[in-house]
Backbone as CSV, one residue per row, in Angstrom:
resi,resn,N_x,N_y,N_z,CA_x,CA_y,CA_z,C_x,C_y,C_z
1,MET,16.784,59.193,217.652,18.069,58.577,217.321,19.100,59.668,217.095
2,GLU,20.296,59.498,217.629,21.335,60.510,217.509,21.907,60.507,216.099
3,VAL,22.155,61.687,215.570,22.767,61.812,214.253,24.225,61.413,214.355
4,GLN,24.669,60.518,213.453,26.061,60.124,213.435,26.788,60.909,212.359
5,THR,27.819,61.634,212.759,28.607,62.389,211.808,29.741,61.530,211.298
6,LEU,29.854,61.425,209.979,30.891,60.632,209.358,32.113,61.500,209.072
7,PRO,33.284,60.882,208.878,34.490,61.666,208.628,34.322,62.588,207.426
8,HIS,34.853,63.789,207.563,34.743,64.760,206.468,35.537,64.279,205.264
9,LEU,34.958,64.431,204.090,35.619,64.069,202.852,35.671,65.293,201.949
10,PRO,36.819,65.564,201.331,36.884,66.678,200.381,36.045,66.355,199.157
11,CYS,35.191,67.257,198.757,34.303,67.042,197.624,34.832,67.741,196.384
12,VAL,34.430,67.246,195.240,34.768,67.842,193.958,33.573,68.634,193.474
13,ASN,33.800,69.858,193.058,32.740,70.715,192.544,32.944,70.914,191.051
14,LEU,32.021,70.362,190.258,32.191,70.342,188.816,30.893,70.760,188.136
15,LEU,30.939,71.846,187.387,29.788,72.392,186.660,28.568,72.569,187.563
16,GLY,28.828,72.986,188.792,27.739,73.270,189.711,27.269,72.110,190.541
17,VAL,27.865,70.929,190.374,27.436,69.738,191.117,28.561,69.297,192.046
18,THR,28.221,69.014,193.285,29.191,68.524,194.250,29.212,67.003,194.216
19,ILE,30.389,66.442,193.993,30.565,65.001,193.827,31.413,64.484,194.978
20,ASP,30.965,63.375,195.569,31.656,62.783,196.716,32.674,61.751,196.227
21,PRO,33.960,61.935,196.538,34.994,61.020,196.046,35.134,59.778,196.919
22,LEU,34.023,59.087,197.120,34.032,57.901,197.969,34.515,56.680,197.203
23,PRO,35.357,55.839,197.804,35.586,54.513,197.226,34.316,53.679,197.338
24,LEU,34.179,52.680,196.488,32.969,51.866,196.468,32.678,51.242,197.821
25,GLN,33.694,50.750,198.494,33.462,50.094,199.787,32.887,51.068,200.811
26,ASP,33.284,52.330,200.741,32.714,53.322,201.650,31.256,53.610,201.302
27,LEU,30.946,53.676,200.004,29.550,53.881,199.611,28.681,52.735,200.113
28,LEU,29.119,51.507,199.891,28.356,50.352,200.361,28.259,50.346,201.879
29,GLY,29.328,50.768,202.539,29.307,50.833,203.992,28.308,51.844,204.514
30,ARG,28.175,52.970,203.845,27.194,53.981,204.258,25.771,53.476,204.031
31,MET,25.591,52.737,202.951,24.277,52.144,202.728,23.943,51.158,203.837
32,GLU,24.887,50.318,204.198,24.661,49.342,205.273,24.386,50.049,206.593
33,GLN,25.078,51.141,206.859,24.843,51.888,208.091,23.412,52.410,208.135
34,ALA,22.950,52.975,207.022,21.579,53.482,206.973,20.577,52.359,207.197
35,LEU,20.847,51.189,206.651,19.934,50.058,206.809,19.939,49.545,208.239
36,ARG,21.109,49.442,208.831,21.200,48.950,210.213,20.534,49.901,211.193
37,GLU,20.708,51.190,210.971,20.277,52.188,211.951,18.946,52.839,211.591
38,ASN,18.258,52.260,210.603,16.924,52.742,210.224,16.946,54.225,209.856
39,GLN,17.944,54.588,209.036,18.101,55.956,208.572,17.766,56.029,207.090
40,ARG,17.783,57.233,206.567,17.410,57.475,205.170,18.610,57.988,204.377
41,LEU,18.764,57.483,203.150,19.903,57.852,202.340,19.484,57.859,200.872
42,LEU,19.589,59.023,200.243,19.261,59.177,198.827,20.565,59.337,198.050
43,ILE,20.788,58.438,197.071,22.071,58.374,196.369,21.849,58.588,194.875
44,ALA,22.665,59.455,194.290,22.635,59.694,192.850,24.039,59.497,192.292
45,ASN,24.119,59.414,190.977,25.424,59.298,190.334,25.473,60.263,189.151
46,VAL,26.678,60.615,188.739,26.828,61.537,187.614,27.853,61.008,186.617
47,ASN,27.512,61.175,185.335,28.447,60.994,184.248,28.485,62.309,183.469
48,THR,29.142,62.332,182.317,29.225,63.588,181.569,27.850,64.055,181.114
49,HIS,26.971,63.112,180.779,25.613,63.480,180.367,24.881,64.182,181.501
50,ALA,24.980,63.646,182.705,24.316,64.269,183.853,24.852,65.669,184.105
51,LEU,26.168,65.849,183.990,26.732,67.166,184.266,26.409,68.161,183.155
52,ASN,26.287,67.697,181.925,25.804,68.590,180.870,24.380,69.043,181.150
53,LEU,23.534,68.093,181.573,22.161,68.462,181.926,22.148,69.458,183.079
54,ALA,23.024,69.239,184.060,23.078,70.135,185.215,23.533,71.532,184.814
55,ALA,24.453,71.604,183.845,24.933,72.902,183.381,23.843,73.669,182.637
56,GLU,22.954,72.942,181.961,21.913,73.567,181.144,20.614,73.801,181.893
57,HIS,20.384,73.034,182.957,19.103,73.102,183.670,19.350,73.279,185.169
58,PRO,19.245,74.492,185.675,19.513,74.750,187.094,18.670,73.892,188.037
59,ASP,17.423,73.584,187.672,16.588,72.768,188.546,17.169,71.373,188.712
60,PHE,17.703,70.815,187.640,18.313,69.491,187.727,19.582,69.548,188.569
61,ARG,20.366,70.586,188.411,21.568,70.762,189.229,21.200,70.845,190.701
62,THR,20.136,71.564,191.006,19.711,71.711,192.398,19.278,70.388,193.005
63,LEU,18.526,69.598,192.256,18.058,68.337,192.838,19.201,67.335,192.983
64,LEU,20.187,67.366,192.092,21.357,66.509,192.299,22.052,66.880,193.603
65,ASN,22.154,68.176,193.865,22.809,68.626,195.083,21.972,68.401,196.327
66,ARG,20.726,67.984,196.162,19.908,67.615,197.319,20.107,66.161,197.712
67,ALA,20.731,65.366,196.859,20.993,63.973,197.221,22.007,63.920,198.362
68,ASP,21.926,62.871,199.158,22.865,62.738,200.280,24.266,62.388,199.802
69,ILE,24.346,61.592,198.747,25.631,61.213,198.158,25.491,61.276,196.647
70,VAL,26.488,61.856,195.990,26.576,61.835,194.532,27.937,61.236,194.186
71,PHE,27.933,60.077,193.503,29.215,59.441,193.185,29.510,59.521,191.694
72,CYS,30.764,59.320,191.349,31.232,59.420,189.969,30.970,58.112,189.232
73,ASP,30.248,58.207,188.106,29.935,57.050,187.275,30.350,57.322,185.832
74,GLY,31.588,57.756,185.645,32.033,58.019,184.285,33.472,58.491,184.252
75,ILE,34.255,57.915,183.336,35.660,58.308,183.231,35.791,59.763,182.813
76,GLY,34.810,60.265,182.052,34.851,61.662,181.636,34.751,62.618,182.814
77,VAL,34.006,62.226,183.835,33.877,63.065,185.025,35.216,63.141,185.757
78,ARG,35.922,62.016,185.825,37.259,62.025,186.431,38.190,62.943,185.655
79,LEU,38.109,62.886,184.321,38.939,63.762,183.502,38.559,65.222,183.713
80,GLY,37.259,65.493,183.803,36.818,66.859,184.041,37.314,67.398,185.374
81,ALA,37.302,66.543,186.392,37.822,66.968,187.692,39.308,67.305,187.581
82,TRP,40.064,66.470,186.876,41.498,66.716,186.699,41.739,68.022,185.950
83,LEU,40.952,68.279,184.930,41.116,69.499,184.151,40.870,70.752,184.986
84,THR,40.061,70.625,186.018,39.767,71.775,186.878,40.648,71.797,188.127
85,GLY,41.697,70.966,188.144,42.622,70.971,189.261,42.146,70.216,190.470
86,GLN,41.206,69.286,190.273,40.663,68.483,191.361,40.946,67.009,191.087
87,ARG,40.544,66.163,192.018,40.863,64.744,191.863,39.685,63.885,192.287
88,LEU,39.283,62.999,191.401,38.267,61.985,191.690,38.919,60.615,191.500
89,PRO,39.394,60.012,192.555,40.149,58.763,192.389,39.291,57.551,192.063
90,HIS,37.972,57.651,192.261,37.131,56.466,192.127,36.010,56.694,191.121
91,ARG,35.807,55.703,190.275,34.682,55.679,189.348,34.107,54.274,189.351
92,TYR,32.807,54.163,189.534,32.181,52.841,189.523,30.745,52.989,189.052
93,THR,30.227,51.952,188.435,28.897,51.982,187.844,28.070,50.823,188.387
94,PRO,26.776,51.034,188.685,25.965,49.999,189.338,26.027,48.605,188.712
95,PRO,26.057,48.429,187.385,26.140,47.066,186.863,27.366,46.291,187.336
96,ASP,28.441,47.012,187.697,29.652,46.332,188.150,29.563,45.860,189.594
97,TRP,28.664,46.471,190.400,28.632,46.090,191.811,27.241,45.727,192.314
98,ILE,26.324,45.458,191.398,24.995,45.030,191.835,25.077,43.704,192.585
99,ASP,25.985,42.815,192.183,26.102,41.538,192.883,26.604,41.726,194.312
100,GLU,27.533,42.646,194.508,28.019,42.902,195.861,26.912,43.515,196.722
101,LEU,26.114,44.405,196.127,24.989,44.967,196.865,23.995,43.871,197.239
102,CYS,23.699,42.978,196.296,22.767,41.874,196.580,23.315,40.965,197.674
103,ARG,24.604,40.683,197.624,25.196,39.824,198.654,25.056,40.462,200.041
104,ARG,25.344,41.750,200.127,25.257,42.422,201.420,23.809,42.496,201.903
105,CYS,22.885,42.747,200.994,21.480,42.781,201.393,21.007,41.407,201.850
106,ARG,21.397,40.373,201.141,21.015,39.022,201.554,21.586,38.700,202.933
107,ASP,22.874,38.960,203.122,23.511,38.622,204.394,22.966,39.456,205.540
108,GLY,22.535,40.680,205.243,22.005,41.538,206.301,20.505,41.438,206.474
109,GLY,19.854,40.657,205.611,18.403,40.505,205.716,17.639,41.728,205.241
110,HIS,18.178,42.453,204.258,17.545,43.674,203.761,16.861,43.402,202.422
111,SER,15.677,43.956,202.242,14.879,43.690,201.044,15.035,44.802,200.011
112,LEU,14.765,44.450,198.735,14.908,45.384,197.638,13.633,45.469,196.808
113,PHE,13.511,46.590,196.096,12.436,46.789,195.126,13.068,47.380,193.873
114,PHE,12.728,46.802,192.699,13.255,47.271,191.424,12.171,48.054,190.687
115,LEU,12.502,49.266,190.255,11.538,50.100,189.550,12.192,50.688,188.309
116,GLY,11.657,50.331,187.118,12.182,50.929,185.903,12.212,49.968,184.735
117,ALA,12.684,50.456,183.609,12.830,49.716,182.345,11.470,49.410,181.726
118,LYS,11.486,48.674,180.615,10.258,48.314,179.910,9.518,47.222,180.673
119,PRO,8.230,47.032,180.377,7.479,45.963,181.057,8.181,44.614,180.941
120,GLY,8.307,43.953,182.077,8.895,42.624,182.134,10.380,42.594,182.395
121,VAL,11.080,43.694,182.146,12.537,43.682,182.269,12.979,43.679,183.732
122,ALA,12.422,44.570,184.554,12.792,44.592,185.975,12.434,43.274,186.649
123,GLU,11.293,42.689,186.272,10.893,41.393,186.837,11.901,40.313,186.468
124,ARG,12.364,40.312,185.210,13.347,39.321,184.782,14.684,39.524,185.501
125,ALA,15.098,40.773,185.653,16.328,41.057,186.394,16.213,40.583,187.838
126,ALA,15.036,40.771,188.441,14.827,40.325,189.817,14.945,38.805,189.927
127,ARG,14.374,38.090,188.975,14.460,36.621,189.010,15.906,36.151,188.854
128,ILE,16.648,36.794,187.976,18.041,36.402,187.750,18.878,36.621,189.003
129,LEU,18.719,37.772,189.628,19.516,38.062,190.818,19.086,37.217,192.007
130,ALA,17.790,36.955,192.124,17.317,36.095,193.217,17.863,34.682,193.061
131,ALA,17.961,34.193,191.819,18.522,32.863,191.579,20.026,32.848,191.836
132,ARG,20.676,33.951,191.526,22.126,34.035,191.711,22.494,34.152,193.180
133,TRP,21.591,34.738,193.969,21.853,34.951,195.396,20.705,34.359,196.221
134,PRO,20.700,33.039,196.402,19.627,32.389,197.172,19.485,33.018,198.557
135,GLY,18.251,33.299,198.924,17.982,33.961,200.195,17.800,35.459,200.070
136,LEU,18.137,36.028,198.909,17.924,37.459,198.681,16.423,37.747,198.581
137,THR,15.978,38.801,199.249,14.564,39.164,199.251,14.325,40.368,198.356
138,ILE,13.659,40.130,197.220,13.231,41.210,196.332,11.719,41.242,196.406
139,VAL,11.191,42.269,197.043,9.765,42.298,197.371,8.898,42.881,196.271
140,GLY,9.518,43.379,195.206,8.727,43.929,194.115,9.601,44.324,192.943
141,ALA,9.002,44.257,191.758,9.674,44.712,190.533,8.596,45.251,189.606
142,GLN,8.783,46.466,189.143,7.745,47.141,188.367,8.389,47.957,187.258
143,HIS,7.788,47.947,186.079,8.330,48.721,184.961,8.155,50.224,185.204
144,GLY,8.815,51.002,184.372,8.785,52.449,184.554,7.813,53.175,183.662
145,TYR,6.873,52.432,183.044,5.927,53.050,182.117,4.616,53.371,182.839
146,PHE,4.641,54.453,183.574,3.451,54.953,184.253,3.538,56.472,184.291
147,ASP,2.437,57.115,184.580,2.391,58.574,184.645,3.143,59.040,185.887
148,LYS,4.300,59.647,185.689,5.151,60.049,186.807,4.852,61.461,187.315
149,THR,3.831,62.073,186.790,3.481,63.424,187.228,3.134,63.423,188.711
150,PRO,3.776,64.260,189.513,3.445,64.309,190.939,1.962,64.574,191.161
151,GLY,1.350,63.742,191.993,-0.065,63.898,192.296,-0.986,63.152,191.362
152,SER,-0.459,62.573,190.273,-1.313,61.804,189.373,-1.714,60.491,190.045
153,ALA,-2.830,59.921,189.584,-3.327,58.689,190.190,-2.316,57.556,190.043
154,GLU,-1.702,57.435,188.862,-0.745,56.343,188.659,0.502,56.524,189.515
155,ASN,0.952,57.766,189.647,2.132,58.005,190.472,1.838,57.711,191.945
156,ASP,0.708,58.175,192.437,0.348,57.897,193.833,0.189,56.402,194.064
157,GLN,-0.369,55.710,193.081,-0.529,54.261,193.206,0.832,53.572,193.260
158,MET,1.787,54.048,192.476,3.118,53.450,192.488,3.809,53.640,193.835
159,VAL,3.729,54.841,194.375,4.324,55.096,195.690,3.666,54.202,196.744
160,ALA,2.328,54.077,196.676,1.616,53.217,197.625,2.022,51.756,197.456
161,GLN,2.227,51.320,196.213,2.643,49.940,195.956,4.017,49.653,196.554
162,ILE,4.935,50.594,196.392,6.281,50.425,196.961,6.202,50.374,198.477
163,ASN,5.466,51.301,199.073,5.373,51.337,200.532,4.696,50.094,201.092
164,ALA,3.708,49.572,200.362,3.027,48.359,200.829,3.961,47.156,200.806
165,ALA,4.909,47.142,199.865,5.865,46.032,199.790,6.933,46.132,200.879
166,ARG,7.107,47.311,201.466,8.039,47.554,202.565,9.495,47.199,202.245
167,PRO,10.012,47.641,201.100,11.434,47.405,200.833,12.299,48.343,201.655
168,GLN,13.505,47.937,201.891,14.461,48.826,202.546,15.371,49.523,201.535
169,VAL,15.543,48.903,200.368,16.376,49.476,199.308,15.541,49.578,198.041
170,LEU,15.494,50.769,197.452,14.756,51.004,196.217,15.743,51.381,195.125
171,LEU,15.745,50.623,194.025,16.571,50.910,192.866,15.675,51.445,191.757
172,VAL,16.025,52.633,191.245,15.187,53.293,190.240,15.989,53.468,188.959
173,GLY,15.476,52.902,187.859,16.167,52.977,186.589,15.284,53.500,185.481
174,PHE,15.085,54.825,185.427,14.305,55.454,184.360,15.199,56.107,183.310
175,GLY,16.479,56.220,183.596,17.351,57.038,182.768,17.329,58.484,183.240
176,MET,18.373,59.210,182.867,18.491,60.616,183.278,17.732,61.521,182.309
177,PRO,17.054,62.555,182.822,16.973,62.982,184.221,15.718,62.488,184.932
178,LEU,14.930,61.607,184.286,13.652,61.195,184.868,13.821,60.532,186.222
179,GLN,14.833,59.653,186.363,14.961,58.918,187.620,15.286,59.855,188.787
180,GLU,16.160,60.827,188.538,16.508,61.783,189.587,15.324,62.686,189.929
181,GLU,14.622,63.139,188.897,13.464,64.006,189.136,12.374,63.267,189.897
182,TRP,12.148,61.999,189.541,11.082,61.239,190.211,11.433,60.985,191.675
183,LEU,12.659,60.583,191.929,13.049,60.325,193.312,13.013,61.597,194.145
184,ASP,13.476,62.700,193.587,13.474,63.957,194.326,12.048,64.379,194.672
185,ALA,11.122,64.205,193.713,9.738,64.622,193.937,9.003,63.724,194.912
186,ASN,9.383,62.448,194.974,8.622,61.479,195.773,9.345,60.996,197.023
187,TRP,10.550,61.492,197.247,11.375,60.986,198.345,10.670,61.097,199.701
188,SER,10.021,62.212,199.965,9.389,62.395,201.274,8.241,61.414,201.505
189,GLY,7.626,60.908,200.424,6.505,59.988,200.575,6.877,58.527,200.488
190,LEU,8.143,58.228,200.206,8.583,56.846,200.078,9.073,56.320,201.419
191,ASP,8.583,55.179,201.809,8.931,54.580,203.094,10.044,53.559,202.882
192,VAL,11.214,54.051,202.492,12.374,53.204,202.265,13.573,53.826,202.969
193,ASN,14.567,53.000,203.246,15.784,53.523,203.871,16.747,54.105,202.838
194,VAL,17.006,53.336,201.780,18.008,53.720,200.786,17.369,53.726,199.409
195,ALA,17.563,54.801,198.660,17.116,54.874,197.265,18.319,55.216,196.409
196,LEU,18.401,54.559,195.261,19.581,54.662,194.409,19.159,54.706,192.945
197,THR,19.703,55.657,192.178,19.442,55.691,190.738,20.414,54.751,190.042
198,VAL,19.897,53.960,189.074,20.733,52.901,188.493,20.728,52.890,186.971
199,GLY,20.080,53.832,186.299,20.135,53.894,184.850,19.643,52.624,184.179
200,ALA,20.479,52.061,183.316,20.107,50.896,182.505,20.435,49.568,183.182
201,LEU,20.612,49.576,184.492,21.021,48.359,185.208,20.117,47.168,184.911
202,PHE,18.798,47.355,184.981,17.879,46.228,184.785,17.996,45.662,183.368
203,ASP,18.199,46.521,182.399,18.391,46.062,181.022,19.629,45.174,180.915
204,TYR,20.700,45.571,181.586,21.935,44.790,181.523,21.771,43.443,182.224
205,VAL,21.219,43.462,183.422,21.069,42.215,184.184,20.150,41.243,183.447
206,ALA,19.079,41.767,182.863,18.103,40.915,182.176,18.560,40.487,180.787
207,GLY,19.675,41.033,180.300,20.144,40.697,178.973,19.407,41.411,177.865
208,GLU,18.643,42.438,178.226,17.901,43.217,177.236,18.845,44.024,176.348
209,VAL,19.899,44.548,176.956,20.914,45.316,176.241,22.276,44.751,176.631
210,PRO,23.131,44.399,175.659,24.454,43.876,176.011,25.365,44.977,176.524
211,ARG,26.243,44.623,177.440,27.254,45.577,177.897,28.479,45.477,177.008
212,PRO,29.245,46.558,176.910,30.509,46.490,176.165,31.442,45.454,176.796
213,PRO,32.428,44.987,176.046,33.385,44.013,176.586,34.090,44.546,177.829
214,ARG,34.497,43.641,178.688,35.101,44.037,179.964,36.359,44.889,179.753
215,TRP,37.144,44.590,178.703,38.363,45.370,178.499,38.038,46.834,178.212
216,MET,36.870,47.087,177.639,36.479,48.462,177.377,36.028,49.147,178.663
217,THR,35.214,48.455,179.452,34.724,49.053,180.687,35.857,49.280,181.685
218,ASP,36.880,48.423,181.642,38.001,48.558,182.576,38.999,49.628,182.160
219,HIS,38.920,50.108,180.935,39.903,51.070,180.440,39.269,52.390,180.002
220,GLY,38.123,52.717,180.600,37.517,54.021,180.340,36.866,54.159,178.990
221,LEU,36.542,53.037,178.337,35.955,53.086,176.999,34.520,52.567,176.962
222,GLU,33.868,52.496,178.125,32.490,52.007,178.124,31.593,52.895,177.268
223,TRP,31.848,54.201,177.279,31.045,55.113,176.460,31.141,54.743,174.979
224,LEU,32.340,54.355,174.525,32.513,53.977,173.124,31.790,52.670,172.823
225,GLY,31.871,51.724,173.763,31.162,50.471,173.576,29.661,50.678,173.505
226,ARG,29.136,51.538,174.362,27.695,51.818,174.343,27.292,52.510,173.046
227,LEU,28.154,53.403,172.570,27.874,54.088,171.319,27.803,53.093,170.157
228,LEU,28.707,52.109,170.139,28.717,51.110,169.076,27.494,50.199,169.155
229,ILE,27.012,49.942,170.383,25.856,49.063,170.567,24.550,49.779,170.233
230,GLU,24.432,51.059,170.644,23.196,51.831,170.431,23.511,53.177,169.775
231,PRO,24.034,53.180,168.553,24.429,54.456,167.932,23.266,55.410,167.701
232,GLY,22.110,54.889,167.298,20.982,55.759,167.015,20.497,56.519,168.231
233,ARG,20.581,55.908,169.394,20.088,56.544,170.621,21.150,57.393,171.301
234,LEU,22.406,57.023,171.174,23.438,57.632,172.008,24.452,58.499,171.264
235,TRP,24.329,58.632,169.948,25.366,59.367,169.227,25.477,60.818,169.685
236,ARG,24.332,61.451,169.907,24.384,62.853,170.320,24.975,62.996,171.722
237,ARG,24.611,62.079,172.609,25.123,62.156,173.990,26.641,62.110,174.010
238,TYR,27.246,61.238,173.196,28.688,61.050,173.264,29.466,61.891,172.253
239,LEU,29.024,61.940,171.004,29.791,62.650,169.983,29.650,64.157,170.104
240,VAL,28.521,64.606,170.636,28.327,66.039,170.890,28.542,66.354,172.368
241,GLY,27.960,65.521,173.225,27.986,65.808,174.659,29.359,65.727,175.289
242,ASN,30.179,64.743,174.905,31.500,64.607,175.532,32.408,65.806,175.232
243,PRO,32.544,66.222,173.963,33.355,67.428,173.722,32.787,68.678,174.407
244,LEU,31.456,68.782,174.441,30.835,69.923,175.106,31.167,69.936,176.593
245,PHE,31.133,68.766,177.232,31.473,68.678,178.647,32.912,69.097,178.889
246,LEU,33.837,68.609,178.066,35.247,68.964,178.250,35.456,70.461,178.049
247,TRP,34.749,71.058,177.089,34.820,72.503,176.879,34.332,73.260,178.113
248,ARG,33.251,72.766,178.693,32.719,73.420,179.898,33.685,73.272,181.079
249,ALA,34.310,72.096,181.195,35.279,71.896,182.276,36.473,72.826,182.098
250,LEU,36.942,72.981,180.862,38.042,73.905,180.599,37.622,75.339,180.908
251,GLY,36.361,75.663,180.623,35.869,76.987,180.964,35.865,77.214,182.459
252,GLN,35.484,76.201,183.221,35.518,76.320,184.685,36.950,76.532,185.160
253,ARG,37.879,75.794,184.547,39.285,75.955,184.932,39.781,77.364,184.615
254,ALA,39.406,77.861,183.441,39.856,79.192,183.040,39.355,80.264,183.995
255,LEU,38.160,80.052,184.516,37.579,81.025,185.442,38.084,80.840,186.869
256,GLY,38.787,79.729,187.087,39.299,79.464,188.433,38.220,79.176,189.432
257,GLN,37.122,78.580,188.969,35.973,78.344,189.846,35.919,76.878,190.239
258,ARG,36.570,76.543,191.309,36.556,75.174,191.788,35.412,74.913,192.745
259,ALA,34.705,75.963,193.156,33.656,75.796,194.159,32.276,76.048,193.589
260,LEU,32.099,75.791,192.289,30.818,76.075,191.644,29.677,75.269,192.230
261,GLY,29.985,74.115,192.781,28.905,73.239,193.217,28.679,73.194,194.700
262,GLN,29.158,74.155,195.462,28.970,74.113,196.900,27.491,74.104,197.225
263,ARG,27.117,73.209,198.080,25.709,73.024,198.363,25.179,74.165,199.211
264,ALA,23.990,74.572,198.889,23.406,75.750,199.530,23.062,75.469,200.981
265,LEU,23.113,76.533,201.767,22.728,76.440,203.160,21.285,75.969,203.263
266,GLY,21.038,75.008,204.136,19.690,74.507,204.316,19.428,73.228,203.555
267,GLN,20.305,72.846,202.609,20.154,71.568,201.942,20.724,70.480,202.829
268,ARG,20.362,69.220,202.494,20.920,68.111,203.249,22.427,68.112,203.078
269,ALA,23.160,67.730,204.122,24.625,67.774,204.094,25.166,66.541,203.396
270,ARG,25.502,66.669,202.118,26.003,65.539,201.359,27.444,65.266,201.717
271,GLY,27.772,64.006,201.913,29.140,63.617,202.155,29.621,63.887,203.557
272,THR,28.771,64.364,204.466,29.216,64.632,205.818,28.476,63.823,206.860
273,LYS,27.199,63.556,206.619,26.477,62.772,207.608,25.213,62.208,206.990
274,ILE,24.688,61.208,207.658,23.403,60.631,207.284,22.390,61.078,208.320
275,SER,21.357,61.724,207.862,20.362,62.235,208.795,19.229,61.242,208.976
276,PRO,18.890,60.892,210.200,17.785,59.967,210.418,16.456,60.642,210.139
277,GLN,15.528,59.904,209.623,14.186,60.401,209.375,13.202,59.453,210.058
278,SER,12.018,59.961,210.341,11.007,59.111,210.937,10.616,58.023,209.947
279,ARG,10.507,56.800,210.433,10.161,55.676,209.594,9.579,54.592,210.497
280,ARG,8.517,53.931,210.060,7.932,52.937,210.941,8.923,51.795,211.154
281,GLU,8.899,51.256,212.361,9.838,50.203,212.716,9.510,48.927,211.969
282,ARG,10.578,48.196,211.652,10.404,46.906,210.963,10.431,45.787,211.976
């Protein structure tokens, strides 16, 4: 199959990570292209927490830059880009567009697999979305409580279970950085077209964790709403992590380093093309 080169997009380089400034419709369109043309697409997202982790852990920064697309999932990331003289016009989070993804998968005849959250949560989210979108095919839902060590019996069994279900879209919600590390380690062995990290999506859909009010999510205050809902778990991420991220962004600006995240030669070309991989025909 011939490689299709997509239009070049200027990328934002922030704390060593290259972020693709795609509008949501373009991201969904690239996913649909990969599904139609039997290609492979690994998608990650970044918020301030992810970029703090990337700044502190070079291995995590490297695996983020190995994803085919990295999109902005946080108002703080947009602010950080602005502080460094760059522009990220789009920010979107999976809970806001899971219904649009389900609609497109249903209409295109594409199947999904949900992986993550506590036992029973992904299954409940799958039932809710299947009821909301009649005709949607969700071929599996499995919790994230298994031994994720590469080569372990439970991990190999999970990969085999996913491949046996033959999904075309895999949604992984372990939280950062586990979901990114797991997908990066297992990507070559997964027989799926599109894989996407989704954080707490299954918890939100299943009603396990409430989302902040819409006025907060629409005005860049989702982080504050989450902090109020789960202060014990998230206080350090936001009250310490957010100021630390802004300090690091200002440091990048002071150094005049706008290209900190340029992807290394030999890595997959993020934001420029989708590379086809061998995959059994459906």
